[in-house]
C-alpha positions as a Markdown table, in Angstrom:
| # | Residue | x | y | z |
|---|---|---|---|---|
| 1 | Met | -61.3 | 19.1 | 84.4 |
| 2 | Arg | -60.1 | 18.0 | 87.5 |
| 3 | Glu | -58.5 | 20.9 | 90.0 |
| 4 | Asn | -55.4 | 19.2 | 90.2 |
| 5 | Asp | -55.2 | 19.5 | 86.1 |
| 6 | Leu | -55.8 | 23.2 | 86.6 |
| 7 | Leu | -53.0 | 23.2 | 89.2 |
| 8 | Gly | -50.7 | 21.7 | 87.0 |
| 9 | Arg | -51.5 | 24.1 | 84.1 |
| 10 | Thr | -51.4 | 27.3 | 86.3 |
| 11 | Phe | -47.9 | 26.1 | 87.3 |
| 12 | Asp | -46.7 | 25.1 | 84.1 |
| 13 | Phe | -47.9 | 28.3 | 82.2 |
| 14 | Gly | -45.8 | 30.5 | 85.2 |
| 15 | Val | -42.6 | 28.6 | 84.4 |
| 16 | Arg | -43.1 | 28.8 | 80.6 |
| 17 | Cys | -43.6 | 32.7 | 80.8 |
| 18 | Leu | -40.4 | 32.8 | 82.9 |
| 19 | Lys | -38.5 | 30.4 | 80.5 |
| 20 | Phe | -39.9 | 32.8 | 77.6 |
| 21 | Leu | -38.9 | 35.8 | 79.0 |
| 22 | Arg | -35.2 | 34.9 | 79.2 |
| 23 | Thr | -35.4 | 34.9 | 75.4 |
| 24 | Leu | -36.8 | 38.9 | 75.2 |
| 25 | Pro | -34.2 | 41.7 | 74.6 |
| 26 | Ser | -32.9 | 43.9 | 77.6 |
| 27 | Thr | -34.3 | 47.1 | 76.5 |
| 28 | Ser | -35.8 | 49.3 | 78.9 |
| 29 | Glu | -39.8 | 48.8 | 77.5 |
| 30 | Tyr | -38.8 | 45.0 | 77.6 |
| 31 | Gln | -37.6 | 45.2 | 81.2 |
| 32 | Ile | -40.7 | 46.4 | 82.3 |
| 33 | Ile | -42.9 | 44.0 | 80.5 |
| 34 | Lys | -40.4 | 41.0 | 81.8 |
| 35 | His | -41.2 | 42.5 | 85.5 |
| 36 | Gln | -44.8 | 42.7 | 85.3 |
| 37 | Leu | -45.3 | 39.3 | 83.2 |
| 38 | Gly | -43.1 | 37.5 | 85.6 |
| 39 | Lys | -45.1 | 38.4 | 88.3 |
| 40 | Ser | -48.5 | 37.8 | 86.9 |
| 41 | Ser | -47.7 | 34.6 | 85.2 |
| 42 | Thr | -46.3 | 33.2 | 88.4 |
| 43 | Ser | -49.2 | 34.5 | 90.5 |
| 44 | Ile | -52.0 | 32.7 | 88.9 |
| 45 | Gly | -50.7 | 29.3 | 90.1 |
| 46 | Ala | -49.8 | 30.5 | 93.5 |
| 47 | Asn | -53.2 | 31.9 | 94.2 |
| 48 | Tyr | -55.1 | 29.2 | 92.7 |
| 49 | Glu | -52.8 | 26.9 | 95.0 |
| 50 | Glu | -53.8 | 28.7 | 97.8 |
| 51 | Ala | -57.4 | 28.5 | 96.9 |
| 52 | Gln | -57.3 | 24.8 | 97.7 |
| 53 | Ala | -56.6 | 25.4 | 101.3 |
| 54 | Gly | -59.5 | 28.1 | 101.5 |
| 55 | Ser | -60.7 | 28.6 | 105.2 |
| 56 | Ser | -64.7 | 28.9 | 103.5 |
| 57 | Lys | -66.3 | 28.9 | 100.2 |
| 58 | Ala | -65.7 | 32.7 | 100.2 |
| 59 | Asp | -61.8 | 32.5 | 101.0 |
| 60 | Phe | -61.6 | 29.9 | 97.7 |
| 61 | Lys | -63.4 | 32.2 | 95.8 |
| 62 | Asn | -61.7 | 35.6 | 96.2 |
| 63 | Lys | -58.4 | 33.5 | 95.9 |
| 64 | Val | -59.7 | 32.3 | 92.4 |
| 65 | Arg | -60.9 | 35.8 | 91.7 |
| 66 | Ile | -57.3 | 37.2 | 92.2 |
| 67 | Ala | -55.9 | 34.4 | 90.0 |
| 68 | Leu | -58.4 | 35.7 | 87.2 |
| 69 | Lys | -57.1 | 38.9 | 87.9 |
| 70 | Glu | -53.5 | 37.8 | 87.6 |
| 71 | Ala | -54.6 | 35.8 | 84.3 |
| 72 | Arg | -56.2 | 38.7 | 82.6 |
| 73 | Glu | -52.9 | 40.9 | 83.4 |
| 74 | Ser | -50.6 | 37.9 | 82.0 |
| 75 | Asn | -52.9 | 37.9 | 78.9 |
| 76 | Tyr | -52.5 | 42.0 | 78.4 |
| 77 | Trp | -48.8 | 41.7 | 78.9 |
| 78 | Leu | -48.7 | 38.9 | 76.1 |
| 79 | Arg | -50.7 | 40.9 | 73.8 |
| 80 | Val | -48.4 | 43.9 | 74.4 |
| 81 | Leu | -45.3 | 41.4 | 73.6 |
| 82 | Lys | -47.2 | 40.3 | 70.6 |
| 83 | Ala | -47.8 | 44.0 | 69.3 |
| 84 | Leu | -44.2 | 45.0 | 69.8 |
| 85 | Glu | -42.9 | 41.5 | 67.7 |
| 86 | Glu | -42.0 | 42.1 | 64.2 |
| 87 | Lys | -42.2 | 38.6 | 63.4 |
| 88 | Thr | -44.5 | 35.4 | 64.6 |
| 89 | Asn | -43.3 | 33.9 | 67.6 |
| 90 | Glu | -44.8 | 30.3 | 67.8 |
| 91 | Glu | -44.3 | 30.0 | 71.9 |
| 92 | Leu | -45.9 | 33.8 | 72.1 |
| 93 | Asp | -48.9 | 32.5 | 70.3 |
| 94 | Leu | -49.0 | 29.7 | 72.7 |
| 95 | Leu | -48.9 | 31.3 | 75.9 |
| 96 | Thr | -51.2 | 33.8 | 74.4 |
| 97 | Lys | -54.0 | 31.1 | 73.7 |
| 98 | Glu | -53.1 | 29.5 | 77.4 |
| 99 | Ser | -53.7 | 32.8 | 79.2 |
| 100 | Ser | -57.2 | 33.3 | 77.4 |
| 101 | Glu | -58.0 | 29.5 | 78.5 |
| 102 | Leu | -56.8 | 30.0 | 81.9 |
| 103 | Lys | -58.9 | 33.3 | 82.1 |
| 104 | Asn | -61.9 | 31.5 | 80.6 |
| 105 | Ile | -61.4 | 28.4 | 83.1 |
| 106 | Leu | -61.2 | 30.7 | 86.4 |
| 107 | Ala | -64.2 | 32.7 | 85.4 |
| 108 | Ser | -66.2 | 29.4 | 85.1 |
| 109 | Ile | -65.1 | 28.7 | 88.5 |
| 110 | Ile | -65.9 | 31.9 | 89.7 |
| 111 | Asn | -69.7 | 32.0 | 88.2 |
| 112 | Lys | -70.7 | 28.4 | 89.2 |
| 113 | Leu | -69.5 | 29.3 | 92.8 |
| 114 | Asn | -72.5 | 32.3 | 92.6 |
């Protein structure tokens, strides 16, 4: 995978999450999840984008590590949503799968830098 592919995937993931969040109810528990997932899902791409201009290998690695933490958090909130849903939601399933894949890719990048 080229780095530009990952930039696109992280950007698309954040946008898809934001669009998905629009479809959720406005109850208090969902409001908490919407806020947290909105922040973490868009932060993955923002931090990976920043990593591209890292001032050093350590700076690059640190930004990718932050992106990984945000991917892990996004995956958590998506799994919470899956647990709350009473019916199958294809987009939620796809977002959960993509968050897992992003976690694996970002972790692999970090491991290769060690």
